[in-house]
C-alpha positions in Angstrom: -14.2 120.9 -140.5 -14.7 124.4 -139.2 -14.9 126.6 -141.7 -14.1 130.3 -141.4 -12.3 129.7 -138.2 -8.4 129.3 -138.1 -7.5 126.5 -136.2 -4.2 126.3 -133.5 -1.3 124.2 -134.7 1.4 122.9 -132.3 4.6 123.9 -131.7 7.3 123.1 -134.3 10.1 120.9 -133.3 12.5 124.2 -132.9 10.3 125.3 -129.8 10.4 121.3 -128.3 13.0 120.6 -125.6 14.3 117.3 -123.9 12.9 116.8 -120.6 9.5 118.8 -121.4 6.3 116.9 -119.8 2.8 117.0 -119.8 0.3 115.4 -117.2 -2.8 115.0 -117.6 -5.4 112.2 -115.6 -8.8 110.9 -117.3 -11.8 109.0 -115.4 -12.7 106.2 -117.8 -16.1 106.6 -117.9 -19.4 104.7 -119.4 -19.8 106.5 -122.2 -16.3 106.7 -123.6 -16.6 102.7 -123.1 -19.8 102.3 -125.1 -18.7 105.0 -128.0 -15.4 102.7 -128.5 -17.4 99.4 -128.6 -20.0 101.1 -131.0 -17.8 102.2 -133.4 -15.5 99.5 -133.7 -18.2 96.6 -133.4 -15.9 95.2 -130.8 -18.0 92.8 -128.4 -15.3 91.1 -126.4 -17.2 89.6 -123.0 -13.9 91.3 -121.1 -14.9 94.6 -121.6 -18.3 94.5 -121.6 -19.8 91.3 -119.3 -19.5 91.5 -115.7 -20.5 87.5 -115.4 -17.9 86.3 -118.4 -14.9 88.9 -116.5 -15.5 87.3 -113.0 -14.6 83.8 -114.2 -11.4 85.5 -115.8 -8.0 86.1 -114.4 -9.4 90.0 -114.2 -12.3 89.4 -112.0 -14.4 92.4 -113.8 -14.3 93.8 -116.9 -11.4 95.8 -118.5 -11.3 98.9 -120.5 -9.6 97.7 -124.1 -6.0 98.8 -124.5 -6.5 100.6 -127.9 -8.9 103.2 -125.8 -5.8 104.1 -123.8 -3.7 104.3 -126.9 -6.3 106.7 -128.1 -5.9 108.3 -124.8 -2.1 108.9 -125.6 -2.9 109.4 -129.4 -5.0 112.3 -128.2 -3.1 113.8 -125.5 -0.5 114.3 -128.5 -2.6 115.7 -131.0 -4.1 117.8 -128.8 -1.2 119.4 -126.1 2.5 117.9 -127.2 3.3 118.7 -129.4 0.0 119.7 -130.4 -2.5 119.9 -133.7 -0.6 118.9 -136.5 1.8 116.3 -135.2 1.6 113.0 -136.3 2.8 109.6 -134.4 5.0 107.3 -136.5 5.9 105.0 -134.0 4.8 103.5 -130.7 6.1 101.0 -128.2 3.4 100.7 -125.3 3.3 97.8 -123.0 0.1 97.3 -120.6 1.5 95.6 -117.7 -2.0 95.8 -115.5 -5.5 95.8 -116.7 -7.5 99.4 -116.4 -11.2 98.6 -114.9 -13.9 100.5 -115.6 -14.4 103.7 -114.0 -10.6 103.7 -112.8 -8.8 107.0 -112.7 -5.3 107.1 -114.5 -2.4 109.4 -114.4 -0.1 110.1 -117.3 2.8 111.8 -117.7 4.5 112.6 -120.9 8.1 113.2 -121.3 10.3 114.5 -124.1 13.3 112.4 -123.9 14.7 112.9 -127.2 14.4 115.7 -129.9 15.6 114.5 -133.6 15.9 117.4 -135.5 17.7 115.7 -138.2 14.9 113.1 -139.1 12.5 115.7 -137.5 10.6 113.7 -135.0 10.5 113.4 -131.3 10.3 110.8 -129.2 8.2 111.0 -126.1 8.2 108.9 -122.9 4.9 107.4 -122.1 3.9 106.2 -118.2 0.6 106.0 -116.9 -0.5 104.9 -113.5 -3.6 103.6 -112.0 -5.4 104.8 -108.5 -3.4 101.9 -106.7 0.0 103.7 -107.9 0.5 100.5 -110.4 1.7 100.9 -114.0 -1.0 100.5 -116.7 1.2 101.7 -119.8 5.0 101.9 -120.1 6.5 102.9 -123.3 7.9 105.5 -126.2 6.0 107.5 -129.0 8.0 109.1 -132.1 6.3 111.8 -133.4 6.7 114.3 -136.3 5.6 117.9 -135.2 3.4 119.9 -137.0 4.9 121.8 -139.8 3.8 124.2 -142.7 5.8 123.9 -145.6 6.5 128.0 -146.8 4.9 128.1 -150.1 1.3 127.7 -148.3 -0.6 131.0 -147.8 -2.4 131.2 -144.6 -5.5 131.1 -147.1 -5.2 127.9 -147.5 -5.2 127.4 -143.3 -8.8 128.8 -143.7 -10.6 126.2 -143.7 -9.1 123.9 -141.0 
């Protein structure tokens, strides 16, 4: 919580249009993997042990798909539609593994604005450095909205 500082809120559904796009590039670093593994206590050898991973079809350690999902969630929360939004549904496929230190290009596109349901559907595509698909799917998001009866003082603590 940041006291005394007003936080930016993302865009309301009325300001979002079909066809809007967001591009992001993320490099998977050791610090990110270590934070994830430490927070979740996930010790899957496929994620961290080179000797084990070398004996699998992957040949080397891979990035947990939930970490990639976290990048998707973060992009929704930070940019499209932004702070105050909430994912209610997701359908994501991970057709190819992501390896440590890879750079991933993400493309988000609003494919449907459902004002009556107060939600939007965003298509998510991500590719690795070789142009292979590593994420494909959709997320349904409730954009931020503030009830009219809240005062600006109520937002001061966020």
